[in-house]
N, C-alpha and C positions, 0 to 999 in steps of 0.2 A: 230914683224910680225908675224900672224897666219895664212898665207896662204899657199895653196898647188901648187905644181908642177906636174901636170899630164903628165905622161908619157904614150902615148896612142901608144901601140906597136902591134897592130893588125888591121886589116881591118874588124873585126867582128862587126856585128850590136849590138850584146850584149856587148861588150866591149865598143862599142862609146855611146850607150845608158846609161849606168850604168856611165861612166866617165861624161855623161853631166848632169846626175841627181845630182852629186856629186860636178859640178864646182858651184863656188861661187865667187862673185866679189873680185877681187884682185888676184886671182887664174891665173896661166899659164898653157898652153896646149904646149906639144911639141910631135910631130909626129916622132917618131924612128922606126928604125927596120922594120918591116911588115907593120908598121902604115903609113909610108911614101906613101903607095901605094895609101892611100886615096885621092892623089893628081889626080889620073885619074879618078875619080868618082865625077865630079862637083855637084851633089844634095847633097852628103853626106859631102862634104867638106864645102859646103855652111852652112848646118846646123851647123858646128863647128865654123866656123866664125860669125854665128848670136850671139852665145851665147858667144864667147870667144873675138872676135874683134881682137884688136891688140894684145892681148894676145896669140895667136896662132903662133907659129913658127914650122919649121920643120929642121931637122938635114942634114945638108949638107953631110956630108959621108955617110950616108944613103941613100939620092936622089940619089948621084952620084954613089954607088955601083948598084942601080937598074936602071941606066939609066935614071932616072926621074928629073934630075936637071934642064933642060930646061923646063919641065913640071911646077915644082915649081916656076920657075921665071916666065913663062907665065901667071899663076895664081896669081902673084903678093903678094906670100906669104913670111913673112920673114923669111930666111933662115940663121941659126945659125952653127957656126964651133963650134969644139970640146970645145974651150976654153970658148966660150959663154955657151955652155950647162952647163959646171962646173959651171960658174958663176950662172946660173939658179938655180942648185941644191943647192948651199950655200945662194942663196937669200930667200930661202922657208923654212919654218919650217917642212913641210911635202913633201915626195916625194913619189906618188903614181904611181904604174906600171899597166896598162889595158892591158890584154890579151885576 
């Protein structure tokens, strides 16, 4: 499987724009670290949801560390634990970090 896992680690518009341009069918997006802050920006989160759909997820530990777990849940996002994160890394041929 020649797919990519995109780790969006920033709320920066440039990182999001570049990640979205590199996204291809079969890829997955995981919001981690500061990237989890995008759950507080509905319009930017919606843009990610439009391209990634069900392939968009958010790291639970990072949401929780920032007090955003409830917000992520309210947005209906797929929230993954550390074990699921590791599984995502091993399921994809390439892992790209966007900061």
